[in-house]
LUMDRENPA-758139 format. One record per residue: residue number from 1; x, y, z of N, C-alpha, C in turn. Coordinates in steps of 0.1 Angstrom, whole numbers, plus 2048, in hexadecimal, padded with zeros to 3 digits. Example, Ala and Ser with C-alpha at 12.3 -4.5 7.8 and 13.67 -1.06 7.14 Angstrom:
<atoms>
<atom 1,<884,7C7,84E>,<87B,7D3,84E>,<884,7DF,84E>>;
<atom 2,<880,7EA,847>,<889,7F5,847>,<881,800,84F>>;
</atoms>
This chain:
<atoms>
<atom 1,<808,7F4,800>,<800,800,800>,<809,80C,800>>;
<atom 2,<804,816,7F9>,<80B,823,7F9>,<806,82C,804>>;
<atom 3,<80F,832,80B>,<80B,83A,817>,<808,848,811>>;
<atom 4,<7FD,84E,816>,<7F9,85B,812>,<7FF,865,81C>>;
<atom 5,<808,86E,817>,<80E,878,81F>,<808,885,81D>>;
<atom 6,<804,88C,828>,<7FE,89A,827>,<80A,8A3,822>>;
<atom 7,<806,8AE,81C>,<810,8B8,817>,<819,8BD,822>>;
<atom 8,<814,8BE,82F>,<81C,8C3,83A>,<827,8BA,83D>>;
<atom 9,<825,8AD,83B>,<82F,8A3,83E>,<83A,8A5,834>>;
<atom 10,<837,8A7,827>,<841,8A9,81C>,<849,8B6,81F>>;
<atom 11,<842,8C0,824>,<849,8CD,827>,<854,8CB,831>>;
<atom 12,<851,8C2,83B>,<85A,8C0,846>,<866,8B7,842>>;
<atom 13,<863,8AE,839>,<86C,8A3,836>,<876,8A5,82B>>;
<atom 14,<874,8B0,823>,<87D,8B2,818>,<880,8C1,816>>;
<atom 15,<88C,8C4,811>,<88F,8D2,80E>,<889,8D6,801>>;
<atom 16,<888,8CD,7F7>,<882,8D1,7EA>,<873,8CE,7EB>>;
<atom 17,<86C,8D7,7F2>,<85E,8D4,7F5>,<856,8D3,7E8>>;
<atom 18,<857,8DD,7DF>,<84F,8DD,7D3>,<852,8D1,7CA>>;
<atom 19,<85E,8CE,7C9>,<862,8C3,7C1>,<85D,8B6,7C6>>;
<atom 20,<85D,8B4,7D3>,<858,8A8,7DA>,<849,8A6,7D8>>;
<atom 21,<842,8B1,7D9>,<834,8B0,7D7>,<831,8AD,7C8>>;
<atom 22,<838,8B3,7BF>,<835,8B0,7B1>,<838,8A2,7AE>>;
<atom 23,<843,89D,7B4>,<847,88F,7B1>,<83C,885,7B6>>;
<atom 24,<837,888,7C2>,<82D,87F,7C8>,<820,87F,7C0>>;
<atom 25,<81C,88B,7BC>,<810,88D,7B3>,<812,886,7A6>>;
<atom 26,<81D,887,7A0>,<820,880,793>,<81F,871,795>>;
<atom 27,<824,86C,79F>,<823,85D,7A2>,<815,859,7A3>>;
<atom 28,<80D,860,7AB>,<7FF,85D,7AD>,<7F7,85F,7A0>>;
<atom 29,<7FB,869,798>,<7F4,86B,78B>,<7F6,85F,782>>;
<atom 30,<802,85A,781>,<805,84F,778>,<7FE,842,77D>>;
<atom 31,<7FE,840,78A>,<7F7,834,78F>,<7E8,835,78C>>;
<atom 32,<7E2,841,78E>,<7D4,843,78B>,<7D1,841,77C>>;
<atom 33,<7D9,846,774>,<7D8,844,765>,<7D8,835,762>>;
<atom 34,<7E2,82E,767>,<7E4,820,764>,<7D8,818,769>>;
<atom 35,<7D3,81B,775>,<7C8,813,77B>,<7BB,816,774>>;
<atom 36,<7B9,823,76F>,<7AD,826,767>,<7AC,81F,75A>>;
<atom 37,<7B7,81B,755>,<7B7,814,748>,<7B8,805,749>>;
<atom 38,<7B9,800,755>,<7BA,7F1,757>,<7B1,7ED,763>>;
<atom 39,<7A6,7E6,760>,<79C,7E2,76A>,<7A2,7D8,774>>;
<atom 40,<7AD,7D1,770>,<7B4,7C8,779>,<7C1,7CD,77E>>;
<atom 41,<7C3,7DA,77E>,<7CF,7E0,783>,<7D1,7DD,792>>;
<atom 42,<7DD,7DB,796>,<7E0,7D7,7A4>,<7DB,7E1,7AE>>;
<atom 43,<7DB,7EE,7AB>,<7D5,7F7,7B5>,<7C6,7F6,7B6>>;
<atom 44,<7BF,7F3,7AB>,<7B1,7F0,7AC>,<7AE,7E4,7B5>>;
<atom 45,<7B6,7DA,7B3>,<7B5,7CE,7BB>,<7B8,7D0,7C9>>;
<atom 46,<7C2,7D8,7CC>,<7C5,7DB,7DA>,<7BA,7E2,7E1>>;
<atom 47,<7B4,7EC,7DA>,<7A8,7F3,7E0>,<79C,7EA,7E1>>;
<atom 48,<79A,7E1,7D8>,<78F,7D7,7D8>,<791,7CE,7E5>>;
<atom 49,<79D,7CA,7E7>,<7A0,7C2,7F3>,<79E,7CA,800>>;
<atom 50,<7A1,7D6,800>,<79F,7DF,80B>,<790,7E0,80E>>;
<atom 51,<788,7E2,804>,<77A,7E2,805>,<774,7D5,80A>>;
<atom 52,<77A,7CA,805>,<776,7BD,80A>,<778,7BB,819>>;
<atom 53,<784,7C0,81E>,<787,7BE,82C>,<77F,7C8,834>>;
<atom 54,<77B,7D4,82F>,<772,7DD,836>,<764,7D6,838>>;
<atom 55,<760,7CF,82E>,<753,7C8,82F>,<754,7BD,839>>;
<atom 56,<75F,7B7,83A>,<761,7AC,844>,<75E,7B0,852>>;
<atom 57,<762,7BC,856>,<75F,7C1,863>,<74F,7C3,865>>;
<atom 58,<749,7C8,85B>,<73A,7C9,85C>,<733,7BC,85C>>;
<atom 59,<739,7B2,855>,<733,7A4,855>,<734,79E,863>>;
<atom 60,<73F,7A0,869>,<741,79A,877>,<738,7A0,881>>;
<atom 61,<736,7AE,880>,<72D,7B5,889>,<71F,7B0,887>>;
<atom 62,<71B,7AC,87A>,<70D,7A8,877>,<70B,79A,87B>>;
<atom 63,<715,791,87A>,<713,783,87C>,<718,77E,88A>>;
<atom 64,<721,785,890>,<728,781,89C>,<731,774,899>>;
<atom 65,<735,772,88D>,<73E,767,88A>,<74C,769,88F>>;
<atom 66,<752,75E,894>,<760,760,898>,<769,75E,88C>>;
<atom 67,<776,760,88E>,<780,760,883>,<780,753,87B>>;
<atom 68,<77F,747,883>,<77F,73A,87C>,<773,738,873>>;
<atom 69,<768,73D,879>,<75B,73B,871>,<75C,744,864>>;
<atom 70,<761,750,865>,<762,758,85A>,<76C,752,84F>>;
<atom 71,<777,74E,853>,<781,749,84A>,<77D,73C,843>>;
<atom 72,<775,734,84A>,<771,727,845>,<763,727,83F>>;
<atom 73,<75D,733,83D>,<74F,734,838>,<74F,731,829>>;
<atom 74,<749,725,825>,<749,722,817>,<73F,72A,80F>>;
<atom 75,<741,72A,802>,<738,732,7F9>,<737,72C,7EB>>;
<atom 76,<72B,72C,7E6>,<729,727,7D8>,<723,732,7CF>>;
<atom 77,<71D,73C,7D4>,<717,746,7CC>,<708,745,7CB>>;
<atom 78,<702,73A,7CE>,<6F3,738,7CE>,<6EE,739,7DC>>;
<atom 79,<6E5,742,7DE>,<6DF,744,7EC>,<6D1,749,7EB>>;
<atom 80,<6CA,748,7F6>,<6BD,74D,7F8>,<6BC,755,805>>;
<atom 81,<6B3,75F,804>,<6B2,768,810>,<6A4,765,816>>;
<atom 82,<6A3,762,823>,<697,75E,829>,<695,767,836>>;
<atom 83,<689,767,83B>,<686,76E,847>,<68D,767,853>>;
<atom 84,<68F,76F,85E>,<695,76A,86A>,<68C,76C,876>>;
<atom 85,<68E,764,880>,<685,765,88C>,<689,772,894>>;
<atom 86,<695,777,892>,<699,783,898>,<694,790,890>>;
<atom 87,<68D,798,897>,<688,7A4,890>,<693,7AD,88A>>;
<atom 88,<691,7B1,87D>,<69B,7B9,877>,<6A6,7B1,870>>;
<atom 89,<6A6,7A4,871>,<6B0,79C,86B>,<6AB,793,85F>>;
<atom 90,<6B3,78F,857>,<6B0,785,84C>,<6BB,77A,84C>>;
<atom 91,<6B7,76E,847>,<6C1,763,846>,<6C5,760,838>>;
<atom 92,<6D2,760,836>,<6D7,75B,829>,<6DA,74C,82A>>;
<atom 93,<6D3,745,821>,<6D4,736,821>,<6DA,731,814>>;
<atom 94,<6E3,727,815>,<6E8,721,809>,<6EF,714,80D>>;
<atom 95,<6F3,70C,803>,<6FA,6FF,806>,<708,700,800>>;
<atom 96,<712,6FC,808>,<71F,6FD,803>,<728,6F3,80B>>;
<atom 97,<732,6ED,805>,<73B,6E4,80C>,<733,6D8,813>>;
<atom 98,<728,6D4,80D>,<720,6C9,812>,<718,6CC,81E>>;
<atom 99,<715,6D8,821>,<70D,6DC,82C>,<704,6E8,82A>>;
<atom 100,<6FA,6E9,832>,<6F1,6F5,830>,<6F7,700,839>>;
<atom 101,<6F7,70C,833>,<6FD,718,83A>,<6F2,722,83C>>;
<atom 102,<6F2,728,848>,<6E8,732,84B>,<6F0,73E,851>>;
<atom 103,<6EE,74A,84C>,<6F4,756,851>,<6EA,760,854>>;
<atom 104,<6E8,764,860>,<6DE,76E,864>,<6E4,77C,865>>;
<atom 105,<6DF,785,85D>,<6E4,793,85D>,<6D8,79C,85D>>;
<atom 106,<6DB,7A9,861>,<6D1,7B3,861>,<6CB,7B5,853>>;
<atom 107,<6BE,7B7,853>,<6B7,7B9,846>,<6BD,7C4,83E>>;
<atom 108,<6C1,7CF,845>,<6C7,7DA,83E>,<6D5,7D7,838>>;
<atom 109,<6DB,7CC,83C>,<6E8,7C8,838>,<6E8,7C0,82B>>;
<atom 110,<6DC,7BB,827>,<6DB,7B2,81C>,<6E1,7B9,80F>>;
<atom 111,<6DD,7C6,80D>,<6E2,7CD,802>,<6F1,7CE,801>>;
<atom 112,<6F7,7D1,80D>,<706,7D2,80E>,<70C,7C4,80B>>;
<atom 113,<705,7B9,80F>,<70B,7AC,80D>,<70B,7A9,7FE>>;
<atom 114,<700,7AD,7F7>,<700,7AA,7E9>,<70A,7B3,7E1>>;
<atom 115,<70D,7BF,7E6>,<717,7C7,7E0>,<725,7C1,7E2>>;
<atom 116,<727,7BB,7EE>,<733,7B4,7F1>,<735,7A9,7E7>>;
<atom 117,<72B,7A1,7E4>,<72C,796,7DB>,<731,79B,7CD>>;
<atom 118,<72D,7A7,7C9>,<731,7AC,7BC>,<740,7AF,7BD>>;
<atom 119,<744,7B5,7C8>,<752,7B8,7CB>,<75B,7AB,7CB>>;
<atom 120,<755,7A1,7D1>,<75C,794,7D2>,<75E,78E,7C4>>;
<atom 121,<754,78F,7BC>,<754,78A,7AE>,<75F,792,7A6>>;
<atom 122,<761,79F,7A9>,<76B,7A6,7A2>,<779,7A1,7A6>>;
<atom 123,<77B,79F,7B3>,<788,79B,7B9>,<78B,78D,7B3>>;
<atom 124,<782,784,7B4>,<785,776,7B0>,<785,774,7A0>>;
<atom 125,<77E,77E,79A>,<77C,77D,78B>,<777,76F,787>>;
<atom 126,<77E,767,780>,<779,75A,77B>,<77D,74F,784>>;
<atom 127,<783,752,78F>,<788,748,799>,<77C,744,7A2>>;
<atom 128,<77A,737,7A3>,<770,732,7AC>,<776,730,7BA>>;
<atom 129,<775,73A,7C2>,<77B,73A,7CF>,<771,733,7D9>>;
<atom 130,<775,729,7E1>,<76B,721,7E9>,<766,728,7F5>>;
<atom 131,<76C,733,7F9>,<768,73A,805>,<761,747,802>>;
<atom 132,<759,74C,80C>,<752,759,80A>,<75C,764,80A>>;
<atom 133,<766,763,813>,<770,76E,814>,<77D,769,80E>>;
<atom 134,<784,773,808>,<78F,770,800>,<79C,775,805>>;
<atom 135,<7A7,76D,804>,<7B4,772,807>,<7BB,774,7FA>>;
<atom 136,<7C4,77E,7FA>,<7CC,781,7ED>,<7DA,781,7F1>>;
<atom 137,<7E2,778,7EC>,<7F0,777,7F0>,<7FA,77E,7E7>>;
<atom 138,<7F7,77E,7DA>,<800,785,7D1>,<7F9,789,7C4>>;
<atom 139,<800,792,7BD>,<7FB,797,7B0>,<803,791,7A5>>;
<atom 140,<7FC,78C,79A>,<803,786,78F>,<805,790,784>>;
<atom 141,<80E,78D,77B>,<811,796,770>,<805,798,767>>;
<atom 142,<7FC,78F,766>,<7F1,790,75C>,<7E5,796,763>>;
<atom 143,<7E7,79C,76F>,<7DD,7A3,777>,<7D3,79A,77D>>;
<atom 144,<7D5,78D,77D>,<7CD,783,784>,<7D2,781,792>>;
<atom 145,<7CA,77E,79C>,<7CE,77C,7A9>,<7D0,76D,7AD>>;
<atom 146,<7D8,76B,7B7>,<7D8,75E,7BD>,<7D0,760,7CA>>;
<atom 147,<7C4,75A,7CA>,<7BB,75B,7D5>,<7BE,750,7DF>>;
<atom 148,<7BB,752,7EB>,<7BD,748,7F5>,<7B3,749,800>>;
<atom 149,<7B4,741,80A>,<7AC,742,816>,<7AF,74F,81D>>;
<atom 150,<7A5,755,823>,<7A7,762,82A>,<7B1,760,834>>;
<atom 151,<7BB,769,835>,<7C6,768,83E>,<7C1,76B,84D>>;
<atom 152,<7C8,766,856>,<7C5,76A,864>,<7C8,778,866>>;
<atom 153,<7C0,77E,870>,<7C2,78C,874>,<7BF,796,869>>;
<atom 154,<7B6,793,860>,<7B3,79B,855>,<7AD,7A9,85A>>;
<atom 155,<7A5,7A8,864>,<79F,7B5,869>,<7AA,7BE,86F>>;
<atom 156,<7B3,7B8,877>,<7BE,7BF,87D>,<7C7,7C6,872>>;
<atom 157,<7C9,7BE,867>,<7D1,7C4,85C>,<7CA,7CF,856>>;
<atom 158,<7BD,7CE,854>,<7B5,7D8,84E>,<7B6,7E5,856>>;
<atom 159,<7B4,7E4,864>,<7B4,7EF,86D>,<7C2,7F6,86C>>;
<atom 160,<7CD,7EE,86B>,<7DA,7F4,86A>,<7DC,7FB,85D>>;
<atom 161,<7D7,7F6,852>,<7D8,7FC,845>,<7D1,80A,845>>;
<atom 162,<7C5,80A,84B>,<7BE,817,84C>,<7C5,821,854>>;
<atom 163,<7CB,81C,85F>,<7D3,825,868>,<7DF,82A,861>>;
<atom 164,<7E6,822,85A>,<7F3,825,854>,<7F1,82E,847>>;
<atom 165,<7E6,82D,840>,<7E5,833,833>,<7DA,83E,833>>;
<atom 166,<7D0,83E,83B>,<7C5,847,83A>,<7C2,84F,846>>;
<atom 167,<7C0,848,851>,<7BC,84F,85E>,<7C5,84B,869>>;
<atom 168,<7CF,853,86D>,<7D9,850,877>,<7D3,84D,885>>;
<atom 169,<7C7,852,887>,<7C0,850,894>,<7B7,845,895>>;
<atom 170,<7B6,83E,88A>,<7AD,832,889>,<7B1,827,892>>;
<atom 171,<7A8,822,89A>,<7AB,817,8A3>,<7A4,809,89E>>;
<atom 172,<798,80A,89A>,<791,7FE,895>,<78E,7F5,8A0>>;
<atom 173,<786,7EB,89C>,<781,7E0,8A5>,<786,7D3,8A0>>;
<atom 174,<788,7CA,8A9>,<78C,7BC,8A6>,<780,7B3,8A6>>;
<atom 175,<782,7A6,8A3>,<777,79C,8A3>,<76F,79C,8B0>>;
<atom 176,<776,79C,8BB>,<76F,79B,8C8>,<765,7A7,8CA>>;
<atom 177,<76A,7B3,8C7>,<761,7BF,8C9>,<756,7BF,8BF>>;
<atom 178,<759,7BC,8B2>,<74F,7BC,8A8>,<744,7B1,8AB>>;
<atom 179,<748,7A6,8B0>,<73E,79B,8B3>,<734,79F,8BD>>;
<atom 180,<737,7A8,8C6>,<72E,7AC,8D1>,<722,7B5,8CB>>;
<atom 181,<724,7BA,8BF>,<71A,7C3,8BA>,<70C,7BC,8B8>>;
<atom 182,<70D,7B0,8B2>,<700,7AA,8B0>,<6F8,7A6,8BC>>;
<atom 183,<6FF,7A1,8C6>,<6F9,79D,8D3>,<6F3,7A9,8DA>>;
<atom 184,<6FB,7B4,8D9>,<6F6,7C1,8DF>,<6EA,7C6,8D8>>;
<atom 185,<6EA,7C5,8CB>,<6DE,7CA,8C3>,<6D2,7C1,8C6>>;
<atom 186,<6D3,7B4,8C6>,<6C8,7AB,8C9>,<6C3,7AD,8D7>>;
<atom 187,<6CC,7AF,8E0>,<6C8,7B2,8EE>,<6BF,7BF,8EF>>;
<atom 188,<6C4,7C9,8E8>,<6BD,7D6,8E8>,<6AF,7D4,8E1>>;
<atom 189,<6AE,7CD,8D6>,<6A2,7CA,8CF>,<698,7C3,8D8>>;
<atom 190,<69D,7B8,8DF>,<694,7B0,8E8>,<68F,7B9,8F3>>;
<atom 191,<698,7C2,8F9>,<694,7CA,904>,<689,7D4,8FF>>;
<atom 192,<68A,7DA,8F3>,<680,7E3,8EE>,<673,7DB,8EC>>;
<atom 193,<674,7CF,8E7>,<668,7C7,8E4>,<661,7C4,8F1>>;
<atom 194,<669,7C1,8FC>,<663,7BE,909>,<65C,7CB,90F>>;
<atom 195,<663,7D6,90C>,<65D,7E3,911>,<64F,7E5,90B>>;
<atom 196,<64F,7E3,8FD>,<642,7E5,8F6>,<638,7DB,8FB>>;
<atom 197,<63B,7CF,8FE>,<632,7C5,902>,<62C,7C8,910>>;
<atom 198,<635,7CD,919>,<631,7D0,927>,<628,7DD,926>>;
<atom 199,<62B,7E6,91D>,<624,7F3,91C>,<616,7F2,917>>;
<atom 200,<613,7E6,911>,<605,7E5,90B>,<5FB,7E4,916>>;
</atoms>
């Protein structure tokens, strides 16, 4: 990843301030030009993987899945969306790896999930990756990727990337903190439901 330096940092770090700024801008312009003309450019794929990992955090918060569950979650591409017993949630159902899979997520999250599947299709291109989440180990000369099982600590790596390149004060949440979201949400919903029942 390329680190984004503010102009003030360049001013402090070099004597030839104007030349350094022009040099950095020229590098970025060339990369932008190259990526705009190539749908499988490495920078496009890097950003796609960053978006993939950003969604991963949202997925964990919605499902309360732990890291092993996330890494080993199989995928085929064929699924159905059904209602859930929990208010405000829906269940994604499909069959993969010889078993029936059920993923309960918030109803408002279904749209995001479908958008993620389009992103995943772009990352994998014509590769039939057996898991929902994708690891990317290297870039090939023909702009195709070698996909793999999602690496351990993907969320921690994502948080570090955001902190190092975009938001220095970003802290982020890990699997443990994200998994608490769903139980807290359901507890709050059940509490409100009970309040309404008692108030009748």
